[in-house]
Each structure stands twice: as C-alpha cells, then as structure tokens.
C-alpha positions as CSV (number, residue, x, y, z in Angstrom):
1,M,87.8,-34.8,42.3
2,K,87.0,-38.4,42.7
3,M,87.7,-40.5,45.9
4,S,89.2,-44.1,45.7
5,G,87.4,-47.1,47.4
6,L,90.1,-47.1,50.2
7,L,89.6,-43.3,51.1
8,L,85.9,-43.9,51.2
9,F,86.4,-46.6,53.8
10,I,88.6,-44.4,56.0
11,V,86.0,-41.6,55.9
12,G,83.5,-44.0,57.0
13,I,85.6,-45.0,60.0
14,L,86.3,-41.4,60.8
15,F,82.5,-40.6,60.7
16,K,81.8,-43.4,63.2
17,E,84.4,-42.0,65.6
18,S,83.0,-38.3,65.3
19,C,80.3,-36.7,67.2
20,G,78.4,-33.3,67.4
21,Q,75.1,-31.2,67.3
22,G,73.5,-28.4,65.0
23,T,70.7,-27.6,62.8
24,V,70.0,-27.7,59.0
25,T,67.4,-25.6,57.1
26,V,66.9,-26.1,53.4
27,S,65.2,-24.0,50.7
28,P,61.6,-24.9,49.7
29,D,60.9,-27.7,47.2
30,V,61.9,-26.8,43.5
31,T,59.9,-27.3,40.5
32,A,62.0,-27.0,37.3
33,D,61.5,-27.8,33.6
34,N,63.2,-30.9,32.3
35,G,66.8,-29.9,30.9
36,S,66.8,-26.6,32.8
37,P,69.3,-25.5,35.5
38,T,68.4,-25.1,39.2
39,T,70.0,-24.5,42.4
40,L,69.4,-25.9,45.8
41,S,70.4,-24.1,49.0
42,C,70.9,-25.2,52.7
43,T,71.8,-23.2,55.8
44,Y,73.3,-24.9,58.8
45,T,74.5,-24.1,62.4
46,V,76.9,-25.9,64.7
47,D,76.2,-25.4,68.4
48,N,78.8,-24.2,70.8
49,N,81.4,-26.6,71.8
50,Y,80.8,-28.8,68.7
51,L,82.7,-28.9,65.4
52,L,81.5,-29.6,62.0
53,Y,83.1,-32.6,60.5
54,N,81.3,-33.2,57.3
55,L,78.8,-31.4,55.0
56,E,77.4,-33.5,52.2
57,W,74.6,-33.4,49.5
58,R,72.7,-36.6,48.8
59,R,70.0,-37.9,46.6
60,G,67.5,-40.5,47.3
61,K,64.2,-41.4,49.2
62,S,65.9,-41.2,52.6
63,V,69.2,-40.3,54.0
64,R,70.4,-43.9,54.6
65,G,69.1,-45.1,51.3
66,S,70.5,-42.2,49.3
67,F,73.4,-41.7,47.0
68,R,76.1,-39.2,48.1
69,I,76.8,-36.6,45.5
70,A,79.5,-34.5,47.0
71,D,80.8,-33.5,50.4
72,F,83.1,-31.1,52.3
73,V,85.2,-32.7,54.9
74,T,86.1,-30.3,57.7
75,D,87.4,-27.0,56.3
76,V,88.3,-28.1,52.8
77,D,87.3,-25.6,50.0
78,Q,86.8,-28.0,47.3
79,P,84.2,-30.7,47.4
80,I,84.7,-34.5,46.8
81,Y,82.3,-35.9,44.2
82,Y,81.2,-39.6,44.3
83,S,79.8,-42.3,42.0
84,N,78.4,-41.0,38.7
85,F,77.9,-37.3,40.0
86,S,80.5,-35.2,38.0
87,S,81.3,-31.6,38.8
88,S,80.2,-30.6,35.3
89,E,76.6,-31.7,36.2
90,Y,76.4,-31.1,39.9
91,T,78.4,-28.2,41.4
92,A,78.6,-28.0,45.2
93,S,79.8,-25.0,47.1
94,R,79.7,-23.5,50.4
95,D,80.1,-20.2,52.4
96,K,82.0,-21.3,55.5
97,I,81.5,-17.8,57.2
98,N,77.8,-17.5,56.7
99,R,77.4,-21.4,56.7
100,V,75.4,-21.6,53.5
101,A,75.8,-24.6,51.1
102,L,74.6,-24.7,47.5
103,L,74.1,-27.4,45.0
104,A,73.9,-26.2,41.4
105,I,72.3,-28.7,38.9
106,A,73.3,-27.8,35.3
107,S,70.4,-29.6,33.7
108,V,67.7,-31.4,35.8
109,R,66.6,-34.8,34.3
110,F,63.3,-36.2,35.0
111,Q,64.7,-39.9,35.1
112,D,67.3,-39.0,37.6
113,D,66.6,-35.9,39.5
114,S,62.9,-36.3,40.4
115,E,63.9,-37.2,43.9
116,L,64.6,-35.8,47.3
117,F,68.0,-34.1,47.8
118,W,69.3,-34.1,51.3
119,C,71.6,-31.5,53.0
120,N,73.4,-33.5,55.7
121,I,75.9,-32.4,58.3
122,Q,77.9,-34.3,60.9
123,V,79.1,-32.6,63.9
124,Y,81.3,-33.9,66.9
125,T,82.9,-33.0,70.1
126,S,86.1,-34.4,71.6
127,S,84.0,-36.6,73.9
128,G,83.3,-38.9,70.9
129,S,79.6,-38.4,70.6
130,V,78.3,-38.0,67.0
131,T,75.1,-36.4,65.6
132,Q,74.0,-36.4,62.1
133,I,71.4,-33.7,61.1
134,S,69.6,-33.4,57.7
135,D,66.8,-32.0,55.8
136,S,65.5,-32.6,52.3
137,I,64.2,-30.7,49.3
138,E,62.0,-32.4,46.8
139,V,62.9,-31.6,43.2
140,I,59.8,-31.9,40.9
141,V,61.0,-32.1,37.3
142,T,58.3,-30.8,34.9
143,V,58.3,-32.5,31.4
144,P,56.3,-30.1,29.2
145,P,54.5,-31.4,26.0
146,G,56.7,-31.9,23.1
147,S,54.0,-33.2,20.6
148,I,50.4,-33.2,20.3
149,T,48.0,-35.1,17.8
150,I,44.4,-35.3,16.7
151,S,43.0,-38.5,15.4
152,D,39.7,-40.3,14.8
153,H,38.6,-43.9,14.2
154,E,38.1,-43.4,10.4
155,T,41.1,-41.4,9.3
156,G,43.8,-42.1,12.1
157,T,46.2,-39.3,12.9
158,Y,45.7,-35.9,11.2
159,P,48.8,-33.9,10.1
160,G,48.7,-30.5,11.7
161,G,46.3,-28.4,9.6
162,G,44.9,-31.5,7.9
163,T,41.4,-31.7,6.7
164,S,38.5,-33.8,8.3
165,Y,35.5,-34.6,6.0
166,L,32.1,-34.4,7.8
167,V,28.4,-34.6,6.7
168,E,26.1,-32.2,8.2
169,G,24.0,-33.7,11.0
170,E,26.4,-36.7,11.7
171,S,28.3,-36.9,14.9
172,H,32.1,-37.4,14.8
173,Q,34.5,-38.0,17.7
174,Y,38.0,-36.8,17.8
175,R,40.9,-37.7,20.2
176,C,43.8,-35.6,21.3
177,V,47.0,-37.1,22.7
178,V,50.0,-35.7,24.4
179,P,52.7,-38.3,25.3
180,D,55.5,-38.6,27.8
181,I,54.9,-35.5,30.1
182,N,54.9,-34.7,33.8
183,P,52.5,-33.8,35.4
184,A,49.4,-34.8,33.3
185,A,47.9,-32.1,31.0
186,T,44.7,-30.3,31.0
187,F,42.9,-29.8,27.6
188,S,40.8,-27.2,26.0
189,W,38.9,-27.8,22.7
190,T,37.5,-25.1,20.3
191,V,35.8,-25.1,16.9
192,G,35.8,-21.9,15.0
193,G,37.0,-20.2,18.3
194,R,33.9,-21.4,20.2
195,S,34.6,-23.7,23.2
196,L,33.8,-27.3,23.1
197,T,33.1,-29.7,26.0
198,A,35.3,-32.6,26.3
199,D,33.8,-36.1,26.4
200,S,36.4,-37.6,28.6
201,N,40.0,-37.1,29.8
202,N,42.4,-39.9,30.6
203,D,45.9,-40.1,32.1
204,V,48.3,-43.2,31.8
205,I,51.6,-43.5,33.5
206,G,54.2,-45.4,31.6
207,S,57.0,-47.7,32.6
208,N,59.3,-44.6,32.2
209,G,57.3,-42.7,34.8
210,L,56.0,-40.2,32.3
211,T,52.4,-39.7,31.6
212,T,50.4,-39.8,28.4
213,S,47.3,-37.6,28.6
214,S,44.3,-37.9,26.1
215,S,41.0,-36.2,25.6
216,T,38.1,-36.8,23.4
217,T,35.2,-34.5,22.1
218,T,32.4,-35.0,19.9
219,I,31.1,-32.7,17.1
220,T,27.7,-32.8,15.4
221,A,28.6,-31.2,12.1
222,E,26.6,-28.0,11.0
223,A,26.8,-26.1,7.9
224,R,28.5,-23.3,9.7
225,N,31.4,-25.6,10.7
226,D,32.6,-25.7,7.0
227,G,36.1,-24.2,6.8
228,E,36.3,-23.8,10.6
229,M,39.3,-24.9,12.7
230,L,38.9,-27.6,15.2
231,Q,41.7,-26.9,17.8
232,C,43.2,-28.9,20.7
233,Q,45.3,-27.3,23.1
234,A,47.2,-28.9,26.1
235,S,49.3,-27.5,28.9
236,N,50.7,-29.1,32.0
237,K,52.1,-25.8,33.6
238,D,50.3,-22.7,34.9
239,G,51.0,-19.6,32.8
240,H,52.2,-21.6,29.9
241,D,50.2,-22.1,26.6
242,G,51.6,-25.5,26.0
243,V,51.1,-27.0,22.5
244,S,48.1,-27.1,20.2
245,T,47.2,-28.6,16.8
246,T,44.3,-28.0,14.4
247,V,42.2,-29.7,11.9
248,V,40.2,-28.0,9.0
249,L,36.6,-29.2,8.9
250,D,35.2,-29.7,5.4
251,V,31.4,-30.2,5.9
252,K,29.3,-31.6,3.0
253,V,25.7,-30.4,3.2
254,P,23.2,-32.6,1.5
255,P,19.9,-31.2,0.3
256,K,17.0,-31.1,2.9
257,A,13.3,-30.9,2.1
258,S,13.1,-27.4,3.7
259,S,15.7,-26.2,1.2
260,M,13.8,-27.2,-1.8
261,S,11.2,-25.3,-3.8
262,L,9.0,-26.0,-6.8
263,F,7.8,-23.2,-9.0
264,D,6.8,-22.0,-12.6
265,S,6.8,-18.7,-14.4
266,S,4.1,-17.4,-12.2
267,G,6.1,-17.9,-8.9
268,P,6.2,-20.5,-6.3
269,L,3.6,-23.2,-6.6
270,E,1.1,-23.2,-3.8
271,D,-2.0,-25.5,-3.6
272,Q,-2.6,-25.7,-7.3
273,V,-1.7,-24.4,-10.7
274,D,-3.7,-24.4,-14.0
275,V,-2.1,-26.0,-17.0
276,I,-3.5,-26.3,-20.6
277,E,-3.6,-29.5,-22.6
278,Q,-1.1,-29.5,-25.5
279,T,0.6,-26.2,-24.1
280,A,4.1,-26.6,-22.8
281,H,4.6,-25.8,-19.2
282,T,7.9,-25.3,-17.6
283,F,8.6,-26.3,-13.9
284,T,11.5,-25.1,-11.9
285,C,13.1,-27.0,-9.1
286,R,15.5,-25.0,-6.8
287,V,17.8,-26.5,-4.2
288,E,19.4,-24.1,-1.8
289,G,22.6,-24.3,0.4
290,T,24.1,-27.6,-0.4
291,K,27.9,-28.6,-0.7
292,P,28.7,-29.7,-3.2
293,A,26.0,-28.8,-5.8
294,A,23.1,-31.1,-5.8
295,T,22.1,-33.4,-8.6
296,I,18.4,-32.8,-9.7
297,K,16.3,-35.5,-11.4
298,W,12.7,-35.2,-12.8
299,Y,10.2,-38.1,-12.8
300,L,6.8,-38.3,-14.4
301,D,4.9,-41.1,-12.6
302,D,8.2,-42.5,-11.4
303,V,9.7,-42.5,-15.1
304,E,12.8,-40.4,-15.2
305,Q,12.7,-37.5,-17.6
306,T,15.9,-36.7,-19.5
307,A,14.9,-33.5,-21.2
308,A,15.8,-31.2,-18.2
309,T,18.2,-28.3,-18.0
310,T,20.3,-28.0,-14.8
311,T,22.3,-25.0,-13.7
312,P,24.6,-26.3,-10.8
313,G,25.8,-23.8,-8.2
314,V,29.5,-22.6,-8.5
315,G,31.8,-22.2,-5.5
316,T,33.6,-24.2,-2.8
317,G,31.0,-23.4,-0.1
318,L,27.3,-23.6,0.0
319,V,25.7,-23.4,-3.4
320,D,22.2,-23.1,-4.9
321,T,21.2,-25.3,-7.8
322,E,18.2,-25.0,-10.4
323,S,16.8,-27.4,-12.8
324,H,14.2,-26.8,-15.4
325,W,11.9,-29.2,-17.0
326,T,9.2,-28.4,-19.6
327,F,6.3,-30.6,-19.9
328,T,3.4,-30.6,-22.5
329,P,0.3,-32.2,-20.7
330,Q,-1.9,-34.7,-22.6
331,R,-5.2,-36.4,-21.6
332,V,-3.3,-39.6,-20.5
333,N,-1.5,-37.6,-18.0
334,H,-4.5,-37.1,-15.9
335,R,-3.5,-37.5,-12.3
336,N,0.1,-38.2,-13.2
337,T,2.7,-37.3,-10.5
338,V,5.5,-34.9,-11.3
339,K,8.5,-35.2,-9.0
340,C,11.8,-33.4,-8.8
341,E,14.5,-35.2,-6.7
342,A,17.8,-33.8,-5.4
343,N,20.8,-35.5,-3.7
344,T,24.5,-35.4,-3.3
345,V,27.1,-38.1,-3.0
346,E,26.9,-37.8,0.7
347,S,23.1,-37.8,1.0
348,C,21.5,-40.7,3.0
349,W,18.2,-39.8,1.4
350,S,17.0,-38.3,-1.9
351,Y,14.6,-35.4,-1.2
352,D,11.9,-34.6,-3.6
353,G,9.0,-32.3,-4.3
354,K,5.9,-34.0,-5.8
355,S,2.9,-32.5,-7.7
356,T,-0.2,-34.4,-9.0
357,I,-1.8,-33.4,-12.4
358,A,-5.5,-33.6,-12.5
359,M,-6.8,-32.8,-16.0
360,A,-10.2,-30.8,-16.4
361,Y,-12.1,-30.1,-19.6
362,H,-13.7,-26.9,-20.6
363,G,-15.4,-26.8,-24.1
364,A,-13.0,-27.6,-26.9
365,G,-9.9,-27.1,-24.8
366,S,-8.7,-28.7,-21.6
367,R,-7.0,-27.3,-18.5
368,G,-5.1,-29.3,-15.9
369,K,-5.0,-28.6,-12.2
370,L,-1.6,-29.3,-10.5
371,E,-2.1,-30.4,-6.9
372,I,1.0,-29.8,-4.8
373,S,1.9,-32.3,-2.1
374,D,4.4,-31.8,0.8
375,D,8.0,-32.4,0.2
376,Q,9.1,-35.8,1.3
377,K,12.3,-37.8,1.6
378,V,12.8,-41.3,0.0
379,P,15.7,-43.7,0.5
380,K,18.4,-43.5,-2.2
C-alpha cells in the first residue's frame, strides 16, 4: 500500500522521538543479468531492553541520500511501499521470529538497480535514545551482448555469414563491435578454426552508462583462407559463450612466377631447345593454382600473337590454366623473344615466361636454339 504525504511526515516525527541499538548483517553483493529476478536478504538483531521501531529497504549511494523502497513499522506484517516502488516489482517480506528480511526484485534493471541497497533498522528504548543501524548490498547488473557486427573500411558492416573478398598477399583489417553492454566484453578471433591475435581492443562508456566494446584484427590473405570462416566471438560473463558472428572469406589468387611453366612436346624447357626453320613448333604455357582462371597471352618480340588456344581451368576454387601457341620459325626471327604472360583481374602484375630464339644454320637446313630466361613480372 502507499503512504500519503501526511503519514510520511508523522512517521518522520516518530522516528526522531525513538531510540535503540542492534546489528544488521546483509547477504554478499549480488550479480544478476539485466531483466532477471534476484533476492536480497538481511538478518538483524535487537539488543536486550531495546525495541525495533522500523525496518526498511532503501536504494542509493548512501543511507541519507537513498530512496526508501519499503518499510515495516513495529510489528506490522505488510510493508508500506514508497515513491515509484510498487509491490509488483519489489516485494519486501520479513520473518519476525528469526529476524530475517528479504527484498525480492522481479526484474533487475541496469538503469535503476545498479546501486547499493540498504537494509536499515531503527531501534529505541523508553528513555528516548535512538540508534539507526544499516548495511548495504551492491547489486551489479550484467547486460550481456545482444548484437555483434564485423565491418571493414571498404565494405562497411557485413551481414552475418556475408562474404569478404580478398586478394592473396594483401592485408585486410576487420573490426568487431558489441554495443550497450555491462561490463566490457572480451573478444576472440578465429579463421578456419585457428586463433588470430587482436590488433587492439577498446571500450567506450556511453551516456547511458553502458559500454560499447570493439576489437580489430588483421589478416594477410593466403590461398588456404579461401572459403574459410572468419569468426568474432564476444562475452562479458564467465562461463557464457556470449555472441558471435562470421564472415566467409573469398580469396582471389593471381598468378605468380613460381606457378608458371613453359614447355613443349619434349617436356619442360630447360636451358635451350632446338627448333627447325620452317617447321612448326608448339609451346605450352601452364599457370597453376589461380582463382579465378588466369588469362594467358603470347607475344613475339612484344607483338601479341592471337593464334593461341587456351584451356581455362574449371571450378570455384584454385584452378590450372593451359595455353598452346604454335610458331613456325623463319630466319627473320633470329633472336626474337617469345613470351607468355598471365594475369587475372585482381593481378597487380602480369607474370611472364620469356624465351629468346637464336637461329643456327646447318647445311641446307637451319635449326634454332631457344634460350630460356628466368620468369619475370612486369606492371600491368
């Protein structure tokens, strides 16, 4: 039930005219999830020759600066509730025989109940002396993560299970954010189930008292990361998994010099190969392990050759691509350079294999020597 302003005034006068002595012992501090129920307890004693006048529960930083929730005056069985504290949200009860008082909170709220709760008694004697004894319980309201996001500078925020497009060898930083929680969160990053080290972690307390926690990590993309899950997990309570979100990595793998080979019908070309003037000779360029399939071009002394046959790799993962170019050497081709060049859309460079033709003459016929140079990379 509620007290009127007049009745509050009368009780204040009675309090000032009362006196007494005793002890108050409260339960340990309480940690509870936001929105969950919790119960506070208090035991009290009243010394001989003293009488209990009032038992009350209060909420605030100190007894004097706190708000009265409910009280029991003398021997009443039903408490009186004050201000905005209703019996449906805060239920006060007591065991007069065992001198135990309870305050049941139906649903703790971070904004309201992250406070000290005071169990306070006033005792008195007929001589008129008054003693007020109290002790406090701190209620720590935990606000677990309700949402989590991964973002980057290029794409912004990814939907859960979204795809991040990377290029092998390039570094990419991701940011994971968990808003409006208490206390701050701890993070763990994994890619393909393997642990990643965070670059930094940051916590910012907002005007509502809640914390926004964030963490960043950087991945230098490898071919093996293609199709793997990048996961960010955050928790702010021991023993709880918290929340997590994932991003699928799609790694584009451009060709590399080490993945290219040049050969003919006799096998891989080493230091040199013999060719015969006026006799067709077929060269094959093979590019292994790219995503997507590489585009291969042929050049003779930097003039592109269009009469090549290319077989692109098939599939969504790493693929191999082959291209065949048939060349009929002439005398004018002496010391010409044959080059096969490979790239993908994501390539920063075009990689090539070069061969130099040196014609040699033997009797009526002529043979050419193909000198193989090292693979090189040239700007696109």
